[in-house]
C-alpha positions in Angstrom: 154.5 18.8 187.5 157.7 18.0 187.2 160.3 20.6 188.3 162.0 22.3 185.2 164.8 24.2 186.9 166.6 24.1 190.4 168.2 27.3 191.7 171.2 26.7 194.0 172.3 29.4 196.3 175.2 29.0 198.6 174.7 31.2 201.7 177.1 32.6 204.4 176.2 35.6 206.5 174.8 37.9 203.6 173.0 40.1 205.7 171.1 42.9 203.7 172.7 42.0 200.4 170.7 38.9 199.7 167.3 40.7 199.6 167.6 41.5 195.9 168.5 37.9 195.2 165.2 36.6 197.1 163.1 39.4 195.3 164.2 38.6 191.9 163.5 34.8 192.5 160.0 35.9 193.8 159.3 37.8 190.8 160.0 35.1 188.1 157.4 34.8 185.4 158.1 30.9 185.4 155.4 29.4 187.4 156.2 28.5 191.0 155.4 24.8 190.3 157.8 24.5 187.6 160.8 25.6 189.6 162.5 25.8 193.1 164.8 27.7 195.0 167.6 25.8 197.4 169.4 27.9 199.6 172.4 25.9 201.3 173.3 27.8 204.2 176.9 27.2 204.9 176.6 27.5 208.8 176.1 31.3 208.8 176.0 32.9 212.1 173.8 36.0 211.5 170.1 36.3 211.4 170.2 34.5 207.7 169.4 31.0 208.7 166.1 31.9 211.0 165.2 34.4 207.8 165.6 31.8 205.3 163.4 29.3 207.2 160.6 31.7 207.6 160.7 32.4 204.0 160.8 28.6 202.9 157.5 28.3 205.2 155.7 30.8 203.0 156.8 30.0 199.9 156.7 26.0 199.2 158.9 26.1 196.1 161.9 27.6 198.4 163.8 25.2 200.6 166.8 25.5 203.0 169.4 23.4 204.0 171.6 23.8 206.5 175.2 22.5 206.6 178.4 23.0 208.9 180.3 25.8 207.7 182.8 24.5 204.9 184.3 28.1 204.4 184.0 27.8 200.7 180.9 28.0 197.9 182.0 24.4 196.3 180.3 22.1 199.3 177.0 23.9 199.3 176.9 24.1 195.4 177.4 20.3 195.4 174.9 19.4 198.0 172.5 21.8 196.0 173.2 19.8 192.8 172.8 16.6 194.9 169.3 17.7 196.1 168.0 19.3 193.0 164.7 18.0 191.6 165.0 20.1 188.4 165.8 18.9 185.0 168.2 21.9 184.9 170.3 23.5 187.8 170.8 27.3 187.8 173.8 28.7 190.1 173.4 31.8 191.8 175.3 33.9 194.1 173.8 35.7 197.4 174.6 38.9 196.7 173.6 39.1 192.7 170.2 38.9 191.1 168.1 37.6 188.1 165.8 39.5 185.6 162.2 38.2 186.0 161.9 36.4 182.7 165.4 35.0 183.1 164.4 31.4 184.1 161.7 30.9 181.7 163.7 32.0 178.7 167.0 30.2 179.9 165.1 26.8 180.3 163.0 27.2 177.1 166.3 27.8 175.5 167.6 24.8 177.0 164.9 22.4 176.6 164.3 23.6 172.8 168.3 22.4 172.0 168.7 19.6 174.4 171.7 21.8 175.9 174.2 20.4 178.4 174.8 24.3 179.7 172.8 27.6 178.9 174.6 31.0 179.2 172.4 34.0 180.0 173.6 37.6 179.1 175.0 39.1 182.3 175.5 42.6 183.7 177.8 43.9 186.2 178.8 47.4 187.6 182.2 46.3 189.1 183.6 43.4 187.3 184.5 42.7 183.8 182.1 41.4 181.4 183.1 39.3 178.4 180.8 41.0 176.2 182.1 39.0 173.1 180.3 35.8 174.3 176.7 37.6 174.4 176.8 39.5 170.8 174.2 37.0 169.3 172.0 34.3 170.5 173.6 31.1 169.7 171.4 28.0 169.7 174.1 25.4 169.6 177.7 25.9 170.0 180.5 24.2 171.9 184.1 25.3 173.1 185.7 24.9 169.6 183.3 27.2 167.9 182.4 30.1 170.2 184.3 32.0 172.8 183.2 30.1 175.8 186.6 30.0 177.6 186.2 33.9 178.2 182.8 33.0 180.3 184.3 31.0 183.3 181.9 31.9 185.8 179.4 29.3 187.1 176.1 31.6 187.0 174.6 29.3 184.3 172.1 26.7 183.8 173.5 23.3 183.8 171.6 20.0 182.7 171.6 18.2 186.1 172.3 14.9 184.5 175.1 16.2 182.3 176.9 17.0 185.5 176.0 13.8 187.2 177.1 11.6 184.3 180.4 13.4 183.7 181.2 13.7 187.5 181.4 17.3 187.2 181.6 18.7 190.7 183.4 21.4 192.8 186.3 20.9 194.5 185.5 21.4 198.2 187.2 23.4 200.8 189.0 26.9 200.7 190.9 27.4 197.2 190.8 29.9 194.4 189.8 29.5 190.8 187.5 26.6 191.5 185.1 28.2 189.3 187.5 28.0 186.3 188.6 24.3 187.1 184.5 23.5 187.3 183.6 25.4 183.9 186.5 24.0 181.9 185.5 20.4 183.0 182.0 21.3 182.1 182.9 22.8 178.5 184.9 20.0 177.4 182.1 17.3 177.5 179.4 19.4 176.6 177.8 18.6 173.2 175.5 21.7 173.2 175.9 25.0 174.5 173.1 27.7 174.0 173.9 31.4 174.4 171.0 33.7 175.2 172.6 37.3 174.4 169.3 39.1 173.6 168.3 39.4 177.2 170.1 40.3 180.2 169.6 37.4 182.6 171.6 38.1 185.3 172.9 40.7 187.2 176.5 41.3 189.4 175.9 44.0 192.2 178.6 45.6 193.6 178.5 45.5 197.6 178.9 49.1 199.4 181.3 47.2 202.1 183.6 46.0 199.3 183.2 42.2 200.3 182.0 40.6 197.0 183.2 37.4 196.1 186.8 37.3 194.9 187.5 40.7 195.8 190.5 39.8 198.3 194.0 39.5 197.1 195.1 36.1 196.2 198.1 34.4 198.2 200.4 33.8 194.8 201.5 30.4 195.7 198.2 28.9 196.2 196.5 30.7 193.6 198.9 29.6 191.0 199.2 26.1 192.1 195.1 26.2 191.7 195.6 27.5 188.4 198.1 24.4 187.5 195.1 22.2 187.8 193.2 24.3 185.2 195.8 24.2 182.7 196.3 20.3 183.3 192.5 20.2 182.6 193.3 22.1 179.0 196.3 19.6 178.4 194.3 16.5 179.1 191.7 17.7 176.5 193.5 18.9 173.6 196.2 18.5 171.2 198.9 20.6 170.5 197.8 23.2 167.9 195.7 26.0 167.6 192.9 25.3 169.8 195.3 24.5 172.6 197.0 27.6 172.1 193.8 29.4 172.3 192.7 28.1 175.8 196.0 28.5 177.0 196.5 32.1 175.9 193.5 33.1 177.9 194.7 32.0 180.9 198.1 33.6 180.5 196.5 36.6 179.5 194.1 37.2 182.1 195.0 35.1 185.1 199.1 35.5 184.9 199.8 38.4 182.7 196.7 40.4 184.0 198.2 39.9 187.4 201.2 41.8 186.7 199.4 44.7 184.9 198.0 47.8 185.3 196.6 49.2 187.5 197.0 46.3 190.0 200.8 45.9 189.6 201.2 49.6 190.4 200.0 48.9 194.0 201.8 46.2 194.8 204.7 46.1 197.6 207.9 45.1 196.2 207.8 41.7 198.4 204.2 41.0 197.0 205.2 41.6 193.3 208.2 38.9 194.1 205.6 36.6 195.4 203.4 36.7 192.1 206.5 36.8 189.7 207.9 33.7 191.7 204.8 31.8 191.1 203.8 32.8 187.4 207.2 32.9 185.7 207.5 28.8 186.3 203.8 28.2 184.8 204.6 30.5 182.0 208.0 28.7 181.1 206.3 25.1 181.6 203.3 25.8 179.6 203.1 28.7 177.7 205.2 28.0 174.6 206.4 30.3 171.5 203.1 29.9 170.1 201.3 31.3 172.7 203.8 34.0 173.4 204.0 34.7 169.9 200.1 35.4 169.2 199.8 38.1 172.1 199.2 41.7 171.5 202.5 43.7 171.3 202.3 45.2 174.7 201.3 41.7 176.2 204.0 40.2 174.3 206.2 42.7 175.8 205.0 41.7 179.4 205.4 37.8 178.6 208.9 38.6 177.4 209.9 40.6 180.9 208.4 37.5 182.7 210.6 35.1 180.8 213.4 36.9 181.7 212.6 37.7 185.0 212.9 41.5 184.5 210.8 42.6 187.3 211.5 46.6 187.0 210.8 46.6 183.3 207.1 45.1 184.1 206.4 47.8 186.4 207.7 50.5 183.9 205.6 48.7 181.1 202.5 49.0 183.3 203.2 52.5 183.7 203.6 53.0 180.1 200.3 51.0 179.3 198.2 53.0 182.1 199.0 56.2 180.2 197.3 54.8 177.1 193.8 56.1 176.6 190.9 55.6 174.2 190.0 58.9 172.4 186.9 59.8 170.2 185.9 62.9 168.4 182.0 63.1 167.6 181.9 64.1 164.1 178.1 63.7 163.6 174.7 62.3 164.6 171.6 61.8 162.8 168.4 60.1 163.6 167.5 57.6 160.8 163.9 56.7 159.6 163.8 53.4 161.6 164.6 55.5 164.7 168.4 54.4 165.2 170.7 57.5 165.9 173.7 57.3 163.6 176.9 58.5 165.8 179.9 59.3 163.3 182.9 59.0 165.3 186.8 59.5 164.8 188.6 57.6 167.3 192.2 56.7 168.2 194.5 55.7 170.8 196.6 58.3 172.8 199.4 58.5 175.4 200.3 60.7 178.2 198.5 63.5 180.0 198.2 65.6 176.7 196.6 63.0 174.7 199.7 62.8 172.3 199.1 60.4 169.3 200.2 56.8 169.7 203.0 56.7 167.3 204.1 53.9 164.9 207.4 54.0 162.9 208.2 52.7 159.7 211.6 51.1 159.3 213.4 49.1 156.6 209.8 47.6 155.5 208.3 46.8 159.2 206.1 48.7 161.7 207.5 49.3 165.0 206.1 51.2 168.3 207.9 54.4 168.0 211.0 54.6 170.3 209.8 57.9 172.0 207.1 55.6 173.8 209.6 52.9 174.7 213.0 54.6 175.0 212.8 54.1 179.0 212.3 50.3 178.4 214.0 49.2 175.3 217.2 50.3 173.3 217.1 51.1 169.6 217.9 47.7 168.4 214.6 45.9 170.5 211.7 47.8 169.0 208.4 46.3 169.4 207.4 45.0 165.8 203.6 45.5 164.9 203.7 44.9 161.4 201.3 42.0 161.3 199.3 43.8 163.9 198.1 46.6 162.0 194.7 44.9 161.0 193.9 44.5 164.9 193.5 48.2 165.5 189.8 48.1 165.7 187.0 50.5 167.3 183.4 49.5 168.6 180.4 51.1 169.7 178.4 50.1 172.7 174.9 51.7 174.6 175.6 51.1 178.3 172.7 51.9 180.9 174.6 54.0 184.0 172.5 52.4 186.6 172.0 48.9 185.8 175.4 48.4 183.9 173.7 46.5 181.0 175.5 47.2 177.7 174.5 46.4 174.1 176.6 46.2 171.2 175.5 48.9 168.4 176.0 48.1 164.6 179.1 49.8 163.7 181.7 50.0 160.8 185.0 51.7 161.2 187.7 52.0 158.5 191.4 52.4 159.9 193.4 55.7 158.1 197.1 56.1 158.5 197.8 59.9 159.3 201.5 60.8 158.8 203.1 62.5 161.5 206.4 63.4 159.5 209.9 61.4 160.0 208.4 58.0 158.8 206.0 58.3 161.6 202.3 57.8 161.6 199.2 57.0 163.7 196.2 54.7 163.3 192.9 56.6 163.0 189.3 55.1 162.9 186.7 56.9 160.9 183.1 55.2 161.1 179.7 55.4 162.4 177.7 53.5 165.1 173.8 52.8 165.0 172.4 53.5 168.5 169.1 51.5 168.6 167.0 52.8 171.7 164.1 50.7 170.1 166.1 47.6 169.9 167.7 45.5 167.3 166.3 42.2 165.9 165.7 39.6 168.7 166.1 42.5 171.1 163.3 44.7 172.4 163.5 48.3 173.2 166.1 49.4 176.0 164.7 50.1 179.4 164.0 53.3 180.8 167.3 55.4 181.9 170.2 57.0 181.4 172.3 55.2 178.4 175.6 56.6 177.8 177.5 56.1 174.4 180.9 54.6 174.3 183.6 53.8 172.1 186.2 50.8 172.9 189.4 51.4 170.9 191.6 48.5 170.4 195.4 48.1 169.3 198.6 46.7 170.6 196.9 44.2 172.6 195.0 46.7 174.6 191.3 47.6 174.6 190.7 51.3 176.0 187.0 52.7 176.1 186.3 56.2 175.4 182.9 58.5 176.1 181.8 60.3 173.1 181.0 63.7 173.1 183.5 66.1 174.9 185.1 66.6 171.8 182.5 67.2 169.2 182.3 69.1 166.2 180.5 72.4 166.3 177.2 71.8 164.3 176.7 68.5 166.3 174.4 70.2 169.2 172.2 71.5 166.7 171.5 67.8 165.2 171.3 66.1 168.9 167.4 66.7 168.7 165.1 65.0 171.0 162.9 62.2 169.3 159.8 60.4 170.0 160.1 56.9 168.7 157.8 54.0 168.0 153.9 54.2 167.8 153.7 55.3 171.3 155.7 58.3 170.8 158.3 57.1 173.5 160.5 59.9 174.1 164.3 59.6 173.8 166.4 62.6 174.7 170.1 62.8 173.7 172.0 65.2 175.7 175.8 66.1 176.7 176.3 65.6 180.4 177.1 68.5 182.6 180.7 69.4 183.4 181.7 66.5 181.1 180.1 67.0 177.9 179.2 63.1 177.1 176.6 62.0 175.1 173.7 60.2 176.9 170.2 59.4 176.2 167.6 59.9 178.5 164.9 57.2 177.4 161.5 57.2 178.7 161.8 60.6 180.8 164.3 59.0 183.1 164.9 62.5 184.2 165.1 64.9 181.2 161.8 66.7 179.7 161.3 67.8 176.3 160.2 71.2 177.3 163.9 71.9 178.6 165.6 70.6 175.2 163.4 72.5 173.1 163.4 75.9 174.7 166.0 77.1 172.2 165.0 74.9 169.1 163.4 76.5 166.2 159.6 76.4 165.9 158.8 76.3 162.0 155.5 76.9 160.2 154.2 74.6 157.7 152.4 76.1 154.8 148.7 75.2 154.0 145.3 76.1 154.8 145.3 75.0 158.5 147.4 76.8 161.1 150.3 74.0 161.7 153.5 74.5 163.4 156.6 72.0 163.1 158.7 71.2 166.4 162.4 70.1 166.2 161.7 66.6 167.5 162.2 63.6 165.4 159.4 61.0 165.0 159.2 57.6 163.6 155.7 57.0 163.6 153.8 57.4 160.4 150.3 58.1 161.6 148.4 58.6 165.0 147.9 61.6 167.1 148.5 62.4 170.8 146.5 65.3 172.7 148.5 68.0 173.9 147.6 70.9 176.0 147.9 74.2 174.9 148.3 77.5 177.1 147.9 80.9 176.0 149.0 83.9 177.9 147.9 87.5 177.4 149.9 90.7 178.1 147.5 91.4 181.1 148.1 88.2 182.5 145.2 86.1 181.4 145.5 82.7 180.7 143.3 80.0 178.5 143.7 76.3 178.0 142.8 74.6 174.7 143.8 70.7 173.6 145.5 70.3 170.0 147.0 67.6 168.6 150.2 66.4 168.2 151.1 64.3 165.0 154.0 62.8 163.5 154.6 63.9 159.6 157.7 63.7 157.5 159.8 62.8 160.4 158.9 65.5 162.6 156.1 66.3 165.3 153.6 68.6 163.9 151.4 70.6 166.0 148.0 71.3 164.4 146.2 74.6 166.1 142.6 74.3 166.6 140.1 77.4 166.2 139.5 78.8 169.5 136.2 79.2 171.0 134.7 82.8 171.2 135.6 83.7 174.4 138.9 84.4 173.7 139.5 87.5 173.3 140.9 88.9 170.0 144.5 90.1 170.0 148.3 89.1 170.7 148.6 85.9 173.0 151.7 83.7 173.6 151.5 80.0 172.9 152.8 77.3 174.8 152.8 73.6 174.9 152.4 71.1 177.7 154.4 68.0 175.8 155.7 66.4 178.9 153.6 65.5 182.2 150.8 67.7 183.4 153.1 68.9 186.3 155.9 69.8 184.1 156.4 73.3 182.7 155.0 74.0 179.4 157.1 74.9 176.4 156.9 78.1 175.0 156.5 78.2 171.2 155.7 81.3 169.6 153.6 84.5 169.8 150.2 84.3 168.0 147.1 86.5 167.2 143.5 85.6 167.9 141.2 87.2 165.5 137.3 87.2 165.2 135.6 83.9 165.9 138.7 82.4 167.6 141.0 82.3 164.2 144.5 82.0 165.2 147.5 83.5 163.0 150.9 82.8 163.9 153.4 85.9 164.2 157.0 86.1 163.3 157.4 82.3 162.5 159.3 81.1 159.6 158.3 78.5 157.2 159.9 75.2 157.1 162.6 75.0 154.2 161.8 74.2 150.9 162.7 70.8 150.8 160.8 70.1 153.9 157.6 71.8 152.4 158.1 69.4 149.3 158.3 66.1 151.4 155.4 67.3 153.5 153.5 67.9 150.4 154.4 64.6 148.8 153.5 62.8 152.1 150.2 64.4 152.4 149.4 63.5 148.6 150.2 59.7 149.4 148.3 59.6 152.9 145.3 61.2 151.0 145.6 58.7 147.8 145.9 55.7 150.7 142.7 57.0 152.4 140.6 56.9 148.8 142.0 53.5 147.6 141.6 51.5 151.0 138.1 51.4 150.9 137.8 50.6 147.3 140.9 48.0 146.9 139.9 46.1 150.1 136.8 44.1 148.8 138.5 43.5 145.2 142.0 42.2 147.4 140.0 39.8 149.3 138.5 38.2 146.1 142.3 37.3 144.7 144.7 34.7 145.5 147.6 35.6 147.9 150.5 36.1 145.3 148.4 38.3 143.4 147.5 40.4 146.6 151.3 40.5 147.5 152.1 41.8 144.1 149.2 44.6 144.2 150.0 45.5 147.6 153.8 45.8 146.7 152.9 48.0 143.7 150.5 50.3 145.7 153.2 50.8 148.1 155.8 51.9 145.3 153.1 54.4 144.2 151.4 55.8 147.6 153.9 54.8 149.8 
């Protein structure tokens, strides 16, 4: 069978940090006869060469190529591409790893679309990730209609013949920004690029020795000499206009102005800052014209002005100002929705200073300016920052991030700006809205993995993005509404809670550490009216049917215990516990009732006091009934369930005889009548 994918990994003295990479490639779901792994050892001096040779002896789809030390990943990658036998080439770094289905999913997407490049969603616990690139799956796109310029790392899948036909190769030898050069040379001729945003394929992992690639401080003269090559590629492949400006603006904002922004610039020695600006300023004057400068956000545009004017002290002061600007979010409400999503309502804003003062704007002569209180140390009254055309750029979003794996998913969210008056023509922009946190997944994306998932709100404005946690500042009623849930047909536990010491909203999915027993301890138990003894627990559910066994524990005043099995069932959005009749061996009298809702080894959750009568009949003690609205909903739901059970055996044989359109209409009518 022909090889579908060749994985190329440059290797140099990785030590223990290569093991997660190896394990992830041994665990791929793509059959081993359909892919190969090429370790290109760049003259390692540790035990790695021998260990890789032994690995290749055990696994025929692993190959090792040994070369003299070249000092940089470029040559090993070029050799890997030349030696590859696969239709596609996937680049991986030695201290990163891939998800088990990554090669299979990426290849299938690329092969189906005839893609030149396939980009898989990435996660990182130490470096920035361009989440906007991965908001959705894109079957076919190009550099002109997708934000590919925000993803310039090479850890992607490339059609090998595409690389060869276009002469795309890494510059060899020690240099910086070789990835940006390679990717821009690849993006321009690529006719089809595909993006797999619904599955996290690639993981960047922070090394505990701090020696991840690119972690060393660059030498400015060489770094910006290499950036000039990248910018020249942009100019050679574009005409003057908005598309060229878009690409140039990305490099100006990230590789140039980003290097003289907080927090880095606040740690630079004066001599190093001088080196930086001596290298940045000529590029800014040569490549970044007014059309690039004018389209920057307010504070980024101010930095650009200061670079142009060679005002180095003011650049540091702008960094101090920007470092004081934070995102803030107040949690106004939470509510589980019938589809298993948690609606999280938030008021978000940008603040500044240690006391979280509002980020004030000022109306003056029909324009909107950054308030002089913020910029007085930098600018005089006649040169305030005009943001009239940027008010629409104040935005908020919501995301769900795994604390351990750093996987992050965007949430459906809608925020509306509100201008809150502060007096004397000053105001602030407040963003009010609601996001839908989806632990059970979205369209094309399955449920989130077991773990701790933190809720974040990124707040945008003035050219800045500031991420805020949610929950430390919250409305008083939120705690009561933040109830645990059992979602889906299997009743997967999801426990929203507020972190100890910080009070931030996190979801424990799949019993990563939290238990229902703890979070139900102070929540109300309600009695459901009816003939049978049934309790409603303050647990949200989405399932419409199905039961699961629960162990009940009864304890008497004199220390006797008795265990019996009961059924926990979903009903009208809550978990209901139907109490069975007890064996006659249970002595009449008062008993305390508890339920084991977690693992058998976990503590039972106290529920209420019950009284056992003759014949094992159970009566609950002082337990309040469910509220009238809930009782009515329960009655209606039960009536519909009973109607469905009566109609099913009668309607089935009749429906099967009808044509498909008629069956569909009748089912729709029945659904409206009985749910």
